[in-house]
C-alpha positions in Angstrom: -3.1 22.0 9.2 -1.2 19.1 7.7 2.5 19.1 7.0 2.0 20.1 3.3 -0.5 22.9 4.1 0.2 25.8 1.6 1.4 23.4 -1.1 -0.7 23.4 -4.3 -0.7 20.2 -6.5 -2.3 20.0 -9.9 -3.1 16.4 -10.7 -3.9 15.6 -14.3 -6.4 12.8 -13.8 -4.9 9.4 -14.4 -5.1 6.1 -12.6 -1.4 5.8 -12.1 -1.2 9.0 -10.0 -4.5 9.0 -8.3 -3.1 7.4 -5.1 -0.2 9.8 -5.0 -2.5 12.7 -5.2 -4.7 11.4 -2.4 -1.6 10.8 -0.1 -0.5 14.4 -0.7 -4.0 15.8 -0.3 -4.4 14.2 3.1 -1.1 15.5 4.2 -2.6 18.9 3.8 -1.8 19.8 0.2 -4.3 21.7 -1.9 -4.8 19.1 -4.7 -6.8 20.1 -7.8 -7.6 17.2 -10.1 -8.1 18.1 -13.7 -10.6 16.0 -15.7 -11.6 16.1 -19.4 -15.1 17.0 -20.4 -17.6 14.3 -19.1 -15.1 13.3 -16.3 -12.2 11.0 -16.0 -12.3 7.4 -17.3 -11.7 6.4 -13.7 -15.4 7.3 -13.0 -16.4 4.3 -15.2 -14.6 1.8 -12.9 -16.9 -0.2 -10.6 -18.3 -1.2 -8.3 -20.9 1.5 -8.0 -23.0 2.7 -5.1 -26.2 0.6 -4.9 -25.0 -1.1 -8.2 -26.1 2.0 -10.2 -23.5 2.8 -12.9 -23.0 6.5 -12.8 -19.8 8.7 -13.0 -20.7 10.2 -9.6 -21.2 6.8 -7.9 -17.9 5.0 -8.8 -16.3 3.7 -5.6 -13.0 3.7 -7.4 -13.4 7.5 -7.8 -14.6 8.0 -4.3 -11.7 6.1 -2.8 -8.9 7.7 -4.7 -10.0 11.3 -4.8 -11.0 12.2 -1.3 -9.8 15.6 0.0 -9.2 16.9 -3.6 -11.0 19.6 -5.6 -12.0 19.0 -9.1 -12.2 21.0 -12.4 -12.9 20.1 -16.0 -10.7 21.4 -18.8 -10.8 20.5 -22.5 -7.1 20.4 -23.3 -7.8 20.0 -27.0 -9.0 23.6 -27.2 -7.0 26.8 -26.8 -9.3 27.9 -23.9 -8.7 24.6 -22.1 -5.0 24.8 -22.5 -4.9 28.4 -21.3 -7.0 27.4 -18.2 -4.5 24.6 -17.4 -1.6 27.0 -17.8 -3.2 29.4 -15.3 -3.6 26.6 -12.8 -0.1 25.2 -13.3 1.3 28.7 -12.8 0.0 28.7 -9.2 1.2 25.2 -8.5 4.1 23.8 -6.6 3.7 20.3 -8.0 2.2 18.7 -11.1 1.3 15.0 -11.0 0.6 13.3 -14.3 0.7 9.8 -15.8 0.4 10.8 -19.5 2.1 9.3 -22.5 5.5 10.9 -22.7 5.5 14.1 -24.7 1.8 14.7 -24.1 2.3 17.1 -21.1 5.1 19.7 -21.0 5.8 22.6 -18.6 7.8 25.7 -19.5 8.7 28.9 -17.7 8.0 27.6 -14.2 11.4 27.2 -12.6 10.2 26.3 -9.1 7.7 23.6 -10.3 8.2 20.0 -9.2 6.9 18.1 -12.2 6.3 14.4 -11.4 5.4 12.0 -14.2 4.5 8.3 -13.6 4.8 6.2 -16.7 5.1 2.4 -17.3 8.8 2.5 -18.1 10.0 6.1 -17.6 9.5 9.2 -19.7 12.4 8.4 -22.1 11.4 4.8 -22.8 9.3 4.3 -26.0 7.5 1.4 -24.3 5.8 4.0 -22.1 3.6 4.9 -25.0 2.1 1.4 -25.1 -1.1 0.5 -23.2 -0.4 -0.5 -19.6 -2.6 -1.5 -16.7 -1.9 -2.5 -13.1 -1.5 -6.2 -14.0 1.2 -5.5 -16.6 3.1 -3.4 -14.1 2.9 -6.1 -11.4 4.1 -8.7 -14.0 7.5 -7.0 -13.7 8.2 -9.2 -10.7 5.7 -9.2 -7.8 3.2 -11.5 -9.6 5.9 -14.2 -10.1 6.5 -14.2 -6.3 2.8 -14.4 -5.3 0.8 -17.6 -5.1 0.9 -21.1 -3.5 3.3 -23.9 -2.7 1.6 -25.9 -5.4 3.4 -24.5 -8.5 1.0 -26.3 -10.9 -1.2 -23.3 -10.0 -0.4 -20.1 -11.8 0.9 -17.0 -10.0 -1.6 -14.8 -8.2 -1.9 -11.0 -8.8 -2.3 -9.1 -5.6 -5.5 -7.1 -5.4 -6.0 -3.4 -4.7 -4.0 -1.9 -7.6 -0.7 -2.6 -5.9 1.3 -1.7 -9.1 -0.3 1.7 -9.2 0.2 2.1 -5.4 3.8 1.2 -5.5 4.5 3.7 -8.3 2.6 6.3 -6.4 4.6 5.8 -3.2 7.8 6.3 -5.2 6.2 9.4 -6.7 5.3 10.9 -3.3 8.8 10.2 -1.9 10.3 11.8 -5.0 8.0 14.9 -4.8 8.7 15.4 -1.1 12.5 15.1 -1.7 12.2 17.6 -4.6 10.3 20.0 -2.4 12.9 19.9 0.3 15.7 20.4 -2.3 13.8 23.4 -3.6 14.1 25.0 -0.2 17.8 24.9 -0.7 18.3 25.5 -4.4 15.2 27.6 -5.2 14.6 25.4 -8.3 12.1 22.7 -9.1 12.9 19.5 -11.0 11.4 16.6 -12.9 10.6 13.5 -10.9 10.5 10.7 -13.4 8.9 7.5 -12.0 9.0 4.2 -13.9 6.2 2.1 -12.5 7.9 -1.0 -13.9 11.1 -0.3 -12.0 9.2 0.6 -8.8 7.4 -2.8 -8.9 10.6 -4.6 -9.9 12.6 -3.4 -7.0 9.8 -4.0 -4.5 10.4 -7.8 -4.5 12.5 -8.3 -1.5 15.3 -10.8 -2.5 13.6 -11.7 -5.8 15.2 -9.2 -8.1 18.6 -8.6 -6.5 19.0 -12.3 -5.6 18.8 -13.1 -9.3 21.0 -10.3 -10.4 23.7 -10.9 -7.9 23.6 -14.6 -7.3 21.5 -16.1 -10.1 19.1 -17.2 -7.3 15.5 -17.9 -8.3 12.8 -17.6 -5.6 9.7 -19.6 -5.5 6.1 -18.8 -4.5 5.0 -20.0 -1.1 1.5 -20.0 0.4 1.0 -17.0 2.7 4.7 -16.3 3.2 7.7 -14.7 1.6 8.9 -16.2 -1.7 12.3 -17.8 -1.2 15.0 -19.9 -2.8 14.2 -22.7 -0.5 11.0 -24.0 1.1 10.2 -22.5 4.4 7.8 -23.8 7.1 4.1 -23.1 6.5 2.7 -20.1 8.4 -1.1 -20.2 7.8 -3.0 -22.1 10.5 -6.7 -23.0 10.8 -8.0 -22.2 14.3 -10.6 -23.8 16.4 -13.4 -21.7 14.9 -12.4 -22.7 11.3 -10.8 -19.3 10.5 -7.2 -18.7 9.6 -4.3 -16.8 11.0 -0.8 -16.0 9.8 1.5 -17.2 12.5 4.5 -15.0 11.7 8.2 -15.7 12.1 9.8 -18.5 14.0 11.9 -17.5 17.1 15.3 -16.0 16.3 16.6 -15.9 19.9 16.2 -17.3 23.4 14.1 -14.2 24.3 11.7 -15.1 21.5 11.3 -18.6 22.9 10.6 -17.2 26.4 7.9 -14.9 25.0 6.2 -17.8 23.3 6.3 -19.9 26.5 4.7 -17.0 28.3 2.0 -16.8 25.7 1.4 -20.5 26.0 1.1 -20.4 29.7 -1.3 -17.4 29.5 -3.8 -19.6 27.6 -4.0 -22.2 30.3 -2.7 -25.0 28.0 0.9 -24.7 29.1 1.2 -28.2 30.6 -0.6 -29.9 27.8 2.0 -29.1 25.1 4.2 -32.2 24.6 7.2 -30.4 23.1 7.6 -27.9 25.9 11.0 -29.3 26.8 12.3 -28.3 23.4 10.9 -24.8 23.8 12.7 -24.5 27.2 15.9 -25.6 25.5 15.3 -22.7 23.1 15.2 -20.2 25.8 18.9 -20.9 26.5 19.9 -19.9 23.0 21.4 -16.5 22.0 20.8 -15.1 18.6 20.0 -17.9 16.1 21.8 -17.4 12.9 20.7 -18.9 9.6 24.0 -20.8 9.1 23.7 -22.4 12.6 20.2 -23.5 11.9 21.2 -25.2 8.6 24.1 -27.1 10.3 22.6 -28.0 13.7 19.9 -30.8 13.6 19.0 -30.2 17.2 18.5 -26.5 16.6 16.2 -27.4 13.8 14.1 -29.6 16.1 13.9 -26.7 18.7 12.8 -24.2 16.0 10.3 -26.7 14.6 8.8 -27.0 18.1 7.8 -23.4 18.0 5.8 -24.0 14.8 4.2 -27.0 16.6 3.3 -24.8 19.5 1.6 -22.4 17.2 -0.4 -25.2 15.6 -1.2 -26.6 19.0 -2.7 -23.3 20.1 -4.5 -22.7 16.8 -6.4 -25.9 17.5 -7.6 -24.6 20.8 -8.2 -20.9 20.2 -10.4 -18.9 17.9 -8.5 -16.9 15.2 -9.1 -13.6 17.0 -8.0 -15.1 20.4 -4.8 -16.5 18.8 -4.1 -13.1 17.2 -4.8 -11.0 20.3 -3.0 -13.2 22.9 0.0 -13.6 20.6 0.3 -9.8 20.2 -0.1 -9.3 23.9 3.0 -11.3 24.5 5.1 -9.8 21.8 4.7 -12.8 19.4 4.0 -11.8 15.8 0.7 -13.1 14.4 -2.1 -11.8 12.3 -5.8 -12.8 11.9 -7.1 -13.0 8.3 -9.9 -10.5 8.2 -12.6 -9.8 5.7 -12.7 -6.2 4.5 -15.6 -5.2 6.8 -13.8 -6.8 9.8 -10.8 -4.6 9.2 -12.9 -1.5 9.6 -14.3 -2.9 12.9 -11.0 -4.1 14.5 -10.7 -2.5 18.0 -7.1 -1.4 17.4 -7.9 0.4 14.2 -11.0 2.0 15.7 -8.9 3.2 18.6 -6.4 4.8 16.2 -9.2 6.6 14.4 -8.6 4.6 11.2 -12.3 4.3 10.0 -13.4 7.8 9.0 -17.0 8.8 8.5 -17.4 11.0 5.4 -20.6 12.9 4.6 -22.1 12.5 1.1 -24.7 15.2 1.2 -25.6 14.5 -2.4 -26.9 11.0 -1.4 -28.0 11.9 2.1 -25.8 9.4 3.8 -22.5 9.0 5.7 -20.0 6.5 4.3 -17.1 4.9 6.3 -13.7 5.2 4.6 -10.3 3.7 5.4 -8.4 6.6 7.0 -5.0 7.6 8.3 -2.0 5.3 7.7 0.1 7.3 10.1 -0.3 9.8 12.9 1.5 13.1 13.5 1.6 14.8 16.8 1.7 18.4 15.6 0.7 18.3 11.9 -2.2 16.0 11.7 -3.3 13.9 8.7 -6.9 14.6 7.7 -9.4 13.2 5.2 -11.1 16.5 4.6 -13.9 15.8 2.1 -15.5 13.3 -0.3 -14.2 13.1 -3.9 -15.2 16.0 -6.1 -18.2 15.8 -8.4 -17.5 16.6 -12.1 -16.4 20.2 -12.4 -17.5 21.0 -8.8 -14.7 23.5 -8.2 -14.6 25.1 -11.7 -14.2 28.5 -10.1 -10.6 27.6 -9.4 -9.7 27.9 -13.1 -10.8 31.6 -13.1 -9.1 32.3 -9.8 -5.8 30.9 -11.0 
C-alpha cells in the first residue's frame, strides 16, 4: 500500500497534468483518468508500438498513464456531465489542465482542485495555445545549449516543461491534502506552468532580477555569468563522460588522488605535485579562487587529472571508479543503456509490465524513490479506451 492509498484522484485527461497523475497513482492513489469519446488526443502522439499508429499503441499514452484507470465521458452532454459530477463527488483531488473557466467544481468543500495552465487560471494568456516548447521558452531554453553562441538554444527533451509544472502540482496537492487534515477544507491549487519553468533556472532568473546579471549557455554544464571550465571529456573508447565539479576542499583533492592511484596511473600524471598542494587547502571559496593565481593553477590541475584519466579509461570505467572514490562523474548513456545500468537494476528501477492485449512484457522506467514502509508501485499498464467504465456507475 503506497503512502496515498485511499486517496481518489480524478484526472481530466490533458498533457499538462498527465505526469502529475502518474506520480500520484504510483504513490498509491486511485487515479481515474477521464477521456472524451474516441480517447484523449494524447493517444495520437507517437512513437507507436511496432510503428503502427493506433490510439491503443501510443508510447506517450503508455508512459504517462501507468497505474491509472480510465473512463470515457462526453462532457458536451447532460449525461456525460452528470457522470463526471458523480465521479468528482467521490474524489479527494481533481487534476485538470483546461482553459480557465472550462472546468468548475461546486458543493465539494473537501476537494483539492488542482489546475495547471500556461500562465495561471486568472491570466487571459492561459486561453491561448501552449505546448511544452512555449512553456520552456520562459527561461530554461535560453540557458541550454553550447559554448558556441552562434548556435541557437537547445530545448531539453522529454517534455520538461510539462514535467516541471506537474511536479509543482504534486507538491501543491500534497500540501493541500495535509492542510485538509487540519482544517477539514479543500482548496484550489493554481499552477502556472510558465512560472514553474521560470523559477527552475538556478541563478538565471533571480540573478537577472536582483543583479541584472545575464547568464550564458555552456556545453554540458550550468549556465553562468562567466565562462567555466569544460566538463565533458572523451574517453579511451570514444565515448563521453561528464566530469562533474572541480574540488572545493583539500579533502576533495585527496579523494581525487586516491582515485588516480587506484587506476595504476598515479606516477604518470605530471601535475601530481599541484594536486598534493591542493590536499593542504581547507574550504576553497570563490573569492579566493578569483584572487589567487596559484590556487587557480591547483584547481586547473584537477581538470587536467580528469582529462588524463579519460584518455586511459573507458567511459564506464571512468564513471565507476570515480564514483567508488567519492568523485562526482557521470557516463553519457543511450536510453537503453540507462535501463541496463547495474545500479539502476539493483534498485529495481526497470519494471516489467505485462501487456496481455499484445501478448508481451514491456520494460518501463520505474521508481524514482524508495520508501521503507509505504512502497512505490507501478501497478498496471495504461488503461485502454473506456476500460473501467463501470466506475462511472459505481460513483
